C-alpha positions in Angstrom: 167.5 -133.7 21.1 166.5 -137.3 21.5 163.8 -137.5 18.7 162.3 -140.8 20.0 162.0 -139.5 23.5 160.5 -136.2 22.3 157.9 -137.8 20.0 157.0 -140.4 22.7 156.4 -137.6 25.1 154.3 -135.7 22.6 151.9 -138.6 22.2 151.8 -140.0 25.7 148.2 -140.9 25.1 149.2 -143.8 22.9 151.0 -147.0 24.0 152.0 -148.1 20.6 155.2 -146.0 20.1 158.6 -147.7 20.0 162.0 -146.5 19.1 164.1 -148.6 16.8 166.9 -148.5 14.1 166.1 -148.2 10.5 166.8 -151.6 8.9 168.7 -149.9 6.0 170.3 -146.7 7.3 170.7 -147.7 10.9 169.4 -144.3 12.0 167.2 -144.1 15.2 163.6 -143.5 14.5 160.1 -143.8 15.9 158.4 -147.0 14.8 155.0 -148.3 15.7 153.9 -150.0 12.5 155.2 -153.5 12.9 156.8 -155.5 10.0 153.8 -157.8 9.9 151.5 -154.7 9.6 153.7 -153.3 6.8 153.4 -156.5 4.9 149.7 -156.7 5.4 149.3 -153.1 4.2 151.2 -153.9 1.0 149.3 -157.1 0.4 145.9 -155.4 0.9 146.6 -152.4 -1.3 148.9 -153.8 -4.0 146.2 -155.4 -6.2 143.7 -152.5 -6.2 146.6 -150.0 -6.8 147.7 -152.0 -9.8 144.2 -152.0 -11.1 143.9 -148.3 -10.7 147.3 -147.7 -12.4 146.3 -149.6 -15.6 146.5 -153.3 -14.6 149.3 -155.7 -15.5 150.5 -155.9 -19.1 149.2 -159.2 -20.3 150.2 -159.2 -24.0 153.9 -159.4 -23.0 154.2 -161.6 -19.9 158.0 -161.8 -20.7 158.4 -158.2 -19.5 157.2 -158.9 -16.0 159.3 -162.1 -16.0 162.4 -160.0 -16.9 161.7 -157.2 -14.4 161.1 -159.8 -11.7 164.4 -161.5 -12.4 166.3 -158.2 -12.1 164.3 -157.2 -9.0 164.8 -160.5 -7.2 168.6 -160.3 -7.8 168.6 -157.0 -6.0 166.1 -158.1 -3.3 168.4 -161.0 -2.5 171.2 -158.6 -1.4 169.0 -156.0 0.3 169.4 -155.2 3.9 165.9 -156.3 4.7 164.2 -159.5 3.7 160.6 -158.9 2.6 158.2 -160.8 0.3 159.3 -158.6 -2.7 157.1 -158.6 -5.8 157.8 -156.8 -9.1 155.1 -156.2 -11.7 154.9 -154.3 -15.0 151.8 -152.2 -15.5 150.0 -151.3 -18.7 150.5 -147.6 -18.3 152.2 -145.1 -20.7 153.1 -142.7 -17.9 156.8 -143.1 -17.0 156.6 -144.2 -13.3 157.6 -146.7 -10.7 156.5 -147.1 -7.1 156.8 -149.1 -4.0 154.4 -150.0 -1.2 155.2 -151.2 2.3 156.2 -154.8 2.5 158.1 -154.8 -0.8 155.3 -154.5 -3.4 156.9 -152.8 -6.4 155.6 -151.8 -9.8 157.1 -150.2 -12.9 155.1 -148.9 -15.9 155.8 -149.9 -19.5 156.1 -146.2 -20.1 159.3 -146.0 -18.0 160.7 -149.2 -19.5 160.9 -147.6 -22.9 162.9 -144.7 -21.5 165.6 -146.9 -20.0 168.7 -147.8 -22.0 170.3 -150.7 -20.1 169.7 -153.4 -17.5 171.9 -151.4 -15.1 169.4 -148.5 -15.4 166.5 -150.9 -14.8 168.4 -152.1 -11.7 168.9 -148.5 -10.6 165.2 -147.9 -10.7 164.3 -151.1 -9.0 167.0 -150.8 -6.4 165.8 -147.3 -5.6 162.2 -148.6 -5.1 163.5 -151.6 -3.0 165.1 -149.1 -0.6 161.8 -147.1 -0.3 160.2 -150.4 0.9 163.1 -151.7 3.0 163.8 -148.4 4.7 160.1 -148.1 5.7 159.5 -144.9 3.8 155.9 -145.7 3.1 155.3 -146.9 6.7 156.9 -143.8 8.0 154.6 -141.7 6.0 151.7 -143.5 7.7 153.3 -143.1 11.1 153.7 -139.3 10.5 150.0 -139.2 9.6 149.1 -141.0 12.8 151.5 -138.8 14.8 149.8 -135.7 13.4 146.4 -137.1 14.3 147.7 -137.9 17.8 149.1 -134.4 18.2 145.8 -132.9 17.0 143.9 -135.1 19.5 146.2 -134.0 22.3 145.7 -130.4 21.4 141.9 -130.8 21.3 141.9 -132.5 24.7 144.1 -129.8 26.2 141.9 -127.1 24.7 138.8 -128.7 26.1 140.4 -128.9 29.5 141.3 -125.3 29.3 137.7 -124.3 28.5 138.2 -123.5 24.8 135.5 -124.7 22.4 137.0 -126.6 19.4 135.1 -126.9 16.1 136.5 -129.7 13.9 135.2 -129.4 10.7 137.6 -140.1 -7.0 136.2 -142.6 -8.6 138.0 -145.2 -6.4 136.2 -145.9 -3.2 137.1 -146.7 0.4 140.3 -148.6 0.8 141.2 -148.4 -2.9 142.0 -144.7 -2.3 144.7 -145.7 0.2 146.7 -147.5 -2.5 146.4 -144.5 -4.8 147.8 -142.2 -2.1 150.8 -144.6 -1.7 151.4 -144.6 -5.5 151.3 -140.8 -5.6 153.4 -140.4 -2.4 156.0 -137.6 -2.6 159.3 -138.6 -0.9 161.5 -136.1 0.9 165.0 -135.1 -0.1 166.7 -137.3 2.5 164.6 -140.3 1.5 165.4 -139.9 -2.2 169.2 -139.5 -1.5 169.1 -142.6 0.8 167.3 -144.6 -1.8 169.8 -143.6 -4.4 172.8 -144.4 -2.2 171.6 -147.8 -0.9 170.0 -148.7 -4.2 173.4 -148.3 -5.8 174.9 -150.4 -3.0 172.5 -153.2 -3.9 173.3 -152.8 -7.6 177.0 -153.4 -6.7 176.2 -156.4 -4.5 174.1 -157.9 -7.3 176.8 -157.5 -9.9 175.6 -154.3 -11.7 177.7 -151.3 -12.5 176.5 -148.6 -10.1 177.4 -146.0 -12.7 174.1 -146.9 -14.3 172.4 -144.9 -11.6 174.5 -141.8 -12.6 173.5 -142.1 -16.3 169.9 -142.6 -15.3 169.7 -139.4 -13.1 171.6 -137.4 -15.8 169.1 -138.5 -18.3 166.2 -137.6 -16.0 167.6 -134.1 -15.3 168.0 -133.6 -19.1 164.5 -134.8 -19.8 163.0 -132.6 -17.1 164.6 -129.5 -18.8 163.9 -130.5 -22.4 160.4 -132.0 -22.3 158.7 -130.3 -19.5 155.5 -132.3 -19.0 155.6 -133.9 -22.5 155.4 -137.6 -22.0 153.9 -137.4 -18.5 157.1 -137.3 -16.5 155.9 -134.4 -14.3 152.7 -136.3 -13.4 154.5 -139.6 -13.0 158.0 -140.3 -11.9 159.2 -136.8 -11.4 156.2 -135.9 -9.2 157.2 -138.5 -6.6 161.0 -138.8 -7.4 162.1 -135.3 -8.6 165.5 -135.4 -10.4 168.2 -132.9 -9.5 171.8 -132.1 -10.2 172.4 -132.8 -6.5 171.3 -136.4 -6.9 173.6 -136.7 -9.9 176.6 -135.5 -7.9 175.7 -137.6 -4.9 175.5 -140.7 -7.2 178.9 -139.9 -8.5 180.3 -139.9 -5.0 178.6 -143.1 -4.2 179.8 -144.8 -7.4 183.4 -143.7 -6.6 183.1 -145.2 -3.2 181.7 -148.5 -4.4 184.2 -148.9 -7.2 183.8 -149.2 -11.0 182.9 -152.4 -12.8 179.8 -154.7 -13.2 177.1 -155.4 -15.7 175.7 -152.6 -17.8 173.7 -154.8 -20.1 172.6 -152.5 -22.9 172.2 -155.3 -25.5 170.7 -157.6 -23.0 168.1 -154.9 -22.1 167.2 -154.2 -25.8 166.8 -157.9 -26.4 164.5 -158.5 -23.4 162.2 -155.6 -24.1 162.2 -156.0 -27.9 158.5 -157.0 -27.9 157.6 -153.7 -26.1 159.8 -151.7 -28.5 158.1 -153.3 -31.5 154.7 -152.6 -30.0 155.4 -149.0 -29.0 153.8 -147.5 -32.2 150.6 -149.2 -31.3 150.7 -147.7 -27.8 151.5 -144.3 -29.3 148.3 -144.5 -31.3 146.4 -145.6 -28.2 147.7 -142.6 -26.3 146.6 -140.4 -29.2 143.2 -142.0 -29.0 142.8 -141.4 -25.3 143.9 -137.7 -25.7 141.3 -137.3 -28.4 138.7 -138.9 -26.1 139.5 -136.3 -23.4 138.8 -133.6 -26.0 135.6 -135.4 -27.0 137.0 -135.8 -30.5 135.3 -139.1 -30.9 136.0 -139.7 -34.6 139.7 -139.1 -34.1 139.7 -141.3 -31.1 138.0 -144.1 -32.9 140.4 -143.9 -35.9 143.5 -143.8 -33.7 142.2 -146.8 -31.6 141.5 -148.8 -34.7 145.0 -148.0 -35.9 146.4 -149.2 -32.6 144.3 -152.4 -32.9 145.6 -153.1 -36.4 149.2 -153.0 -35.0 148.5 -155.0 -31.8 145.2 -156.9 -32.1 145.7 -158.9 -28.9 145.7 -155.8 -26.6 142.5 -155.7 -24.7 142.8 -152.1 -23.7 142.4 -151.1 -27.3 139.1 -152.9 -27.6 138.0 -151.3 -24.3 138.8 -147.9 -25.6 136.6 -148.5 -28.7 133.8 -149.5 -26.3 134.3 -146.2 -24.4 134.1 -144.2 -27.7 130.7 -145.9 -28.5 129.4 -145.4 -25.0 130.4 -141.7 -25.0 128.4 -141.3 -28.3 125.4 -143.0 -26.6 125.7 -146.2 -28.6 125.7 -148.7 -25.7 124.7 -151.7 -27.8 127.5 -151.0 -30.2 129.9 -150.7 -27.2 129.1 -154.1 -25.8 131.0 -156.3 -28.3 134.1 -154.2 -27.8 133.9 -154.7 -24.1 133.3 -158.4 -24.5 136.4 -158.8 -26.6 138.4 -156.8 -24.0 137.2 -159.0 -21.2 138.1 -162.1 -23.3 141.6 -160.8 -23.8 142.1 -159.6 -20.3 139.7 -161.1 -17.8 141.4 -159.7 -14.8 141.2 -156.0 -15.4 138.3 -153.9 -13.9 138.0 -151.4 -16.7 136.2 -153.4 -19.4 133.8 -154.9 -16.8 133.0 -151.4 -15.6 132.4 -149.8 -19.0 130.8 -153.0 -20.2 128.5 -153.1 -17.2 127.3 -149.6 -17.9 126.8 -150.4 -21.6 124.7 -153.5 -20.6 122.7 -151.4 -18.2 121.9 -148.8 -20.8 121.1 -151.5 -23.3 118.5 -153.0 -21.0 120.4 -156.1 -20.1 120.3 -155.7 -16.3 121.4 -159.2 -15.4 124.6 -159.1 -17.4 125.1 -155.5 -16.2 125.0 -156.7 -12.6 127.4 -159.6 -13.3 130.0 -157.4 -14.9 129.6 -154.5 -12.5 130.1 -156.8 -9.5 133.2 -158.3 -11.1 134.6 -154.8 -11.6 133.9 -154.0 -7.9 135.7 -157.1 -6.9 138.8 -155.9 -8.8 138.5 -152.2 -7.9 135.6 -150.6 -6.0 134.5 -147.5 -7.9 131.7 -144.9 -7.7 130.3 -145.6 -11.2 129.9 -149.3 -10.4 128.3 -148.7 -7.0 126.0 -146.1 -8.6 124.7 -148.5 -11.3 124.5 -151.4 -8.9 122.4 -149.2 -6.7 120.1 -148.4 -9.6 119.7 -152.1 -10.3 118.9 -152.8 -6.6 116.4 -150.0 -6.5 114.6 -151.2 -9.6 114.2 -154.7 -8.1 112.8 -153.2 -4.9 115.9 -153.9 -2.7 115.9 -150.5 -0.9 118.4 -151.4 1.8 121.0 -152.5 -0.7 120.4 -149.6 -3.0 120.9 -147.1 -0.1 124.1 -148.9 0.9 125.5 -148.7 -2.6 124.4 -145.1 -3.2 126.0 -144.1 0.1 129.3 -145.8 -0.9 129.3 -144.0 -4.3 128.4 -140.7 -2.7 131.7 -140.7 -0.8 133.4 -140.1 -4.2 134.0 -136.5 -5.2 133.0 -137.2 -8.8 130.0 -136.8 -11.1 128.8 -140.3 -10.2 129.2 -139.4 -6.5 126.9 -136.5 -6.9 124.4 -138.5 -8.8 124.5 -141.2 -6.1 124.0 -138.6 -3.4 120.9 -137.3 -5.1 119.5 -140.8 -5.5 120.3 -141.6 -1.8 118.5 -138.4 -0.7 115.5 -139.1 -2.9 115.1 -142.6 -1.4 115.7 -141.6 2.2 114.1 -138.2 2.3 110.5 -139.4 2.8 111.5 -141.3 6.0 114.2 -139.0 7.4 113.5 -135.4 6.2 115.0 -133.8 9.2 118.4 -135.4 8.2 118.5 -133.0 5.3 116.7 -129.9 6.4 117.9 -127.7 9.3 115.5 -125.4 11.0 115.5 -122.7 13.7 113.4 -119.9 15.1 114.1 -116.3 16.1 112.3 -113.0 16.6 112.4 -110.2 14.1 112.6 -106.5 15.1 108.9 -106.4 15.7 109.0 -109.4 18.0 107.4 -111.8 15.5 108.6 -115.4 15.1 110.6 -116.1 12.0 111.4 -119.7 10.9 114.8 -120.2 9.2 115.0 -123.3 6.9 118.2 -124.6 5.3 118.7 -127.3 2.7 121.7 -129.4 3.9 121.3 -132.1 1.2 123.3 -132.3 -2.0 120.0 -132.0 -4.1 117.6 -129.2 -4.7 114.4 -129.7 -2.6 110.8 -128.7 -3.1 107.5 -129.1 -1.3 109.3 -128.5 2.1 106.8 -128.5 4.9 107.5 -127.7 8.6 105.4 -127.2 11.7 106.0 -125.0 14.7 105.7 -127.1 17.9 105.8 -126.0 21.6 107.3 -128.6 23.9 107.4 -129.1 27.7 110.4 -129.5 29.9 110.6 -133.2 28.9 110.6 -132.4 25.2 107.0 -133.6 24.6 104.9 -131.7 22.1 102.1 -129.8 23.9 100.8 -127.5 21.1 101.3 -127.4 17.4 100.9 -124.4 15.0 99.7 -124.4 11.5 101.9 -126.3 8.9 104.2 -124.0 6.9 105.2 -124.6 3.3 108.4 -123.2 1.7 107.5 -121.8 -1.7 109.5 -122.9 -4.8 112.7 -124.8 -4.8 115.5 -124.6 -2.2 118.9 -125.2 -3.7 121.6 -127.2 -1.8 123.2 -125.1 1.0 120.6 -122.3 0.6 118.2 -121.1 3.3 115.0 -119.1 3.5 113.2 -117.3 6.3 109.4 -117.3 6.6 106.9 -116.1 9.1 105.8 -118.7 11.7 102.3 -117.1 11.8 102.4 -117.2 15.6 102.4 -113.5 16.4 104.6 -112.6 19.4 105.9 -115.0 21.9 107.4 -114.6 25.3 111.1 -115.5 25.8 110.0 -118.7 27.6 107.7 -119.7 24.8 110.4 -119.0 22.2 112.8 -121.3 24.1 110.2 -124.0 24.1 109.5 -123.7 20.4 110.7 -126.4 18.0 110.3 -126.5 14.2 109.4 -130.0 13.1 110.3 -131.1 9.6 107.3 -132.9 8.1 108.5 -133.6 4.6 110.1 -132.6 1.3 110.8 -133.9 -2.2 113.8 -133.8 -4.5 113.1 -131.3 -7.2 113.1 -132.9 -10.7 
């Protein structure tokens, strides 16, 4: 079957489809995200994704310099020329990822698992192929195709007379980058990335056998460690190792021929600073694990031990701030966040935690400054929530509602808090937005009013009024106001008597239940 022709026929409603050849494999495929769009997607999402994944490692800039050197050697011989970038992230989880347009990152947690420059080249070459072969772009195209097919189905169903009912802390566009980082590649894409990545290794002067040793090590680690060390959540979640990949790599290496740089000593020398600092990061990981268990004394002790080993690491100071904030000591937290910001002024985390600490300490001006800076680096629900509180306190209702609404889009505790605040502010003016009503007859023919709370907050003092309307929808007669007793929880409904006695069917059709007001239960 001609795949391009089939898919183009499937989504005839669009005029953006085009068939082309994959720039790496040469295979025919549907393409309607242009190269310029790919590059733009990568540029827009690369910075917030790096923030969300730990930020760049600033205490050892030589690591990024080294990784970029190796990456650019490989990029120079790739089949597709893109504005490739290579960054090292301050994250203990072993992982590497690529975005459309050639934006690539590797975590320090993976660097410590590699044994040679050839293995590093194998990782980077693999990620280069994901970008060059449009794997990220194709994932977006598949999503668009799915939406197009769904739209076509809905249109067809409507024509056929069938009724269709279509039912984090990072916010908005920041979530797109997170999805790309966590993207799970298919078997064929992984095998292609291995094969062509090894080809780039050979072209750049590396021994492609490095990719064999790397995969063999990953298969062994997946069996021996399980999830210890974060592999299942990181690299293995998106790039699952397998004996098949090892065997395919052996075939590719034999085809490419032996020889080339392995660079074991070179690699050890270039990452020596990270190797020396690893005990400090081990203590930091122990501290974060203790924080998750709310073992604050253990967390503080481990963070201080990490700091004694690597005092210039801002993330350690930030963690000490988090410990104090978690123990409701915001004033004690502020100096830790200040030091973290001083050491790493381009990472959102310390601004966010510090902004919350400043807010809780009563310093609203500094809180607003830091929270806004955190939002510039990575929009999050907590920052939007606290900035909404600040706007509300100064009487800027429009800004507060906008910020609460943004935060409420997050499925997090802060999202729920923001949703409640939004409802509380908006409820007095738009009660009908949050309360659904209807009327029906009971078995005796009496009118019963059904009232449902569609807000995310418990409501009380709910008042409604039965109203008869004419053919033009104008009120011609009102009944007595009705009050719902007690509190109505989110999603719950009650039925109360309308106090109207019996009505004719015509009167019932003309009956509307007006929502007069409600309050958020405290």
